[in-house]
N, C-alpha and C positions, 0 to 999 in steps of 0.2 A: 360444193358441187359434186355430183356423182355421175358416172357414165357406165353404160353396159359394155361388157367385154364380148368378144365373139362367142363365148360359151354361154352368154346370157346372165353371167354373174355381175351384179352391180358393185362397182368399186367406188370408194369414197376418196376424194382428193384431200391429201394431208400436206401440211407444210413441213417438209423434211428439215431435220437438224435445228428445230426450233423448240424452245422450252419456255413456257410462260407460267409465272407463279402468281397466284392470287391469295392474299392474306385474309384470313377469316378469324372470327371469334365465335365460339359457341359456349353457352352458359345458361344460368338461370338465376332468378331472384325468388325469394320466398318470404312471406310475411305471416307470422303466427296470429291465429284468431285470439280474441280475448278469452274465449272458452271453446272447448271441444263441441262440435256440432252433434246434437243428439241423434239426428237421422242416420248419419253414416260414420260418425266417429272421426271425421276429418278435422285436422288441427291447423292446416296451413293453406294459404292460397299462393300458387306459384306461377311463374311465367318462364317458359323455355324458349330460347331464341338462337338464331344463327344470324350474325351480322358481319359486315365488312370491317376489317381492321382499319383500313383507310376509309375516307369519306367517298364511297363509291356505290353506285346503284347496282346491287347484286342481280337485279332482274335483267340486266343486260345479257348475262350469260347463264343465270339460273332460272329454270322454268318453274320449278316447284320443289318443295321440301316435304318429305314424309317423316313424321315422328311416330315411332312405334313405342307405345307406353306399356306398362305392366299389364298382364292379361286380366288383372282384377278390374280394370276399367272397362265400362261398356264402350264398345267400338274403340279398341286400343290404337287403331291406325288413324292418325290425325294428319291433316294436310294443310299446308300453307302455300297458296298458289300465287301470292303476290306479296310484295314488301308491306310491312315488315314480316320476315319469315319467322313467325313465333306463334306459340299457342299458350293459352292460360287454362289452368285447372285448379282443383283443390285435392288435398290428400292428407295422409297421416304418416307416410313412410317414404324412405329413399329407395331408388331403384335405378337400374341401368336402362337407358333409352337408346334405341337405334335410330340414327339420323341418316336418311337417304336423300341425296341431292341429285335432282334431275336437271340436265342442262338443256339449253334452248335448241341445240342440235341433237336430235335423237340418236345420231350416229356416235355420239360420245357416251360411253357407258356411265350409268349412275354411279355415284361415289357413296360409299357407306362408312359412317363413323359411329363411334359409341361414346356415350357420355353418361356419367353417373349423376343423377338429379340429387341436389343437396337441399335439405330443409333445416339443418341445425347449425352448420358451420360452413364458411367463416361468417361472422356477424359484423355488419357495418352500422355505425351510429348515424342516423339521418338528422337533417337540420331541425326537424320538429321534435327531436328527442326520442323518436321511436327507433326500433332496431329492425334491420332487414338482412336476411342472409343473401349473399351475393357470391357466386362461383363463376369465374370466367376463365376460359382457356384459349390460348393462341394456337392456331394451326395454319397449314398452308395447303392449298389445292395446286398440284403441279400438273400442268397440261403438257405432256410430252408429245411433240409432233401433232398438234391439234388439227382438226379438220379446217378447211378453208373458212367455213362459216364461223366457227368458234374463234379462229385466229383474228378475223375481222372485228368481232365484238370484244374480244379480250384486249386488243390493242387500241381500242377506241378510248381516248383520253378525255373526251368531252365531259365536262363537269366533274372531273376527277380532282380530289384534294387529298393531301397526305394525312396521315394519322393525327387525330386530335385527342390527346389523352383525357380531355375533359368529358369525352363521350362515354367513358367507362369508369367503373369504380376501381378496377385493378390497375396498378402502376406497371404496365408491361415493360416499359423502358428499364425500370429498376430490376424487374425479373430478368430481362435480357442481360444486363450488366452482371447480375449475380450469377447467372448461368455461365457466362463467359469466364468469370473468375473461378467458378467451381471446375470448369473444364480445364482451365490452365493449371490449376492446382493438381487436378487428377493427372494431367499429362506430365507435370514435373515429378509427381510421386512415382508414376509408372516408369519414367526415364531413370530415376534413381534406382528403382528395383531392377531394371534391365541391366544397368551398370554393375550392380552388386552381383547379379546372376552371372554376368559374363566373367567377372573376377573369380567367382566360385568355380565356374566351369574351367577357366584357365588353370586355377590351382589344382583342380581334380585331374586335368589332363597331364600336368607336369608330374603329379604324384604317380599316376598310372605309368608314365614313361619311365620314372625312376624305378618303380617296382619291376617293370618289365625288363629293364636293363639288368637289374640285380638277379632276376630269375634266370635270364639268359646266361649270365656269368656263372651262377651256381650249376646250371645244367651242363655247361661246358666243362667245368671242373670235375663233375661226377663222371662224365664220359671219358675224359682223358685218364683219370685214375683207374677206371675199369679196364681200359686197354692195356695199361702198364702191368696190372696184376695178371692179366691173361697171358701177356708175353712172358712175364716172369715165370708163370706156372708152366708154360710150354718148355722154357729153357731148362728148368730144373727137373724135368721128367727124365729119369734114367733110361738108357737104351736097353733094349732086351738083347741078351746074348744068344 
């Protein structure tokens, strides 16, 4: 819902202090031709897609998706305006794709992501014995204080089902556990390094204090010795007659 202020500027109602996260997967599959096409030299057929990590209808909050391909393609801007949000093409090389997501409420700015299209790795063995390249990546769309319209569609749990690993080739749960393990290991290593660094700083501080004390003592000794010599010199000076 929006309303006009006395100055004529339209404001958009947002749900304060609310954050909603939607989990998504973007990736591609690719199958190699039996032989290179003579007409254009293309070697693979591929499909690039954006999907929900959970079993959820993305069209509830996504209006359309733009895929910006390599400039060598005729009409490199491709659109998917309804589920499934995907496009299929052929090619011979890998390249970076810009994925731009437009939401059902135009007051929510489009979200841009970048994905590197894979044609050669990683390879999966299919049930029919053929090979297919599959690359899939987990990501999250975070709606910070969404508009009222977006909040309503984002919180609509009708027909929502949780993640089914059978829908994807990638074992995201295994990746999640491995990532947590790596993070914990890295945290432990950093903790050990911080402890060692603190010990080194403490030793360095104590050494500085020791040298500083010794320097003060030496300086005091030189000063006292200098004063005694000066007094002795004045005392031994003969009087003039």
